[in-house]
N, C-alpha and C positions, 0 to 999 in steps of 0.2 A: 091535102089533110084538112079536115074539118074537126073544128072544136065541139061541134054539136053531135058528134058521133058518139055513142056509148063506148066505154072502155072494153066491155065484154059483150059479145053478141052470142045468141043462141045457135047452136050448130043446126044445120038444115037436114042432117042425116037422119032425122027422126028420133034422136036421143034428146035428153033434157040436158045435155053438156053445153058448156059455155067455152069460148075461146077468146084470146086477146084479139082485139080490134086493130089491125095496122093503120087504119085510118084515123084513129085517134092518137095524138101525140103521146099520151100516157100509155096506151096500149102498145104503140111501137117501142117505147122505152122499156116496158115489161117484157117484151119479146126479146130485145137486145140483151137485157140484164140477164134473163133466164138462159140464153145461149152461151154468154160469158161465163156464168157461174157453172153451167154444166160441163163446158170444155175446161175449165180450171179444174174442177173436181175429177174429171177423167184423167188429165194430165198427171195430177198429183197421185191418183191411184196407180197408174201405170208406172210412175217413178218411185212408188212407195215412200211418199215425202210428206211432210206436214202431219195431218192428224191419222194418216195411213202409214207412218213409219213404224216398223216393228219395235217392240220393246227390246233393250239390250239383253243379250244372253247373261245369265248369272255367272259369276266366276266359279270355275270348279272348286270342289272342297278340297281343302288341303289340310290334314291334320297337324297338330302341333309339333314341334321338333321333339325327339326323343332325348331329353337331358337328364335322366336318372338312371340308376343302375339298381339292380336286384340280385342278391339281398344287399341290404344297407350296409355300408362299410363299418366294420367292427372297431375302428379306432376310437370312436366316441362312445359315451355311455348311452345306454338305452333307456327309455323313459319308463319302463316296466321293471319290476323286480322279478328276478329268476324264481320260478317255481320248482319244487323238487319233482321228480318224475312220478307218475302215477303207478303203483305197484298193487298187486292182488293182496288182500288181507290173508294173513295165514289161516289155513284151515279150509279156504274156498278153493275148490278146484279139483 
């Protein structure tokens, strides 16, 4: 390993891309870090863990308990006053 080697080298395949230079200590460290990070992310994705853990399913909807009866019991007084029945006025009809 040589410290005077560049960290990135230009690709010889005719493109303008660069790659990590394994002859530079920093370039070699970047290669190792990239491989470890990629392997860790792939393992987490395969196990659906960490940031890839699915959100918990919402609880199913359950209505409130049915605790009233209809018609209301007539034992108590009603809050309204009784109205006389509606009748047709005399002479209509």
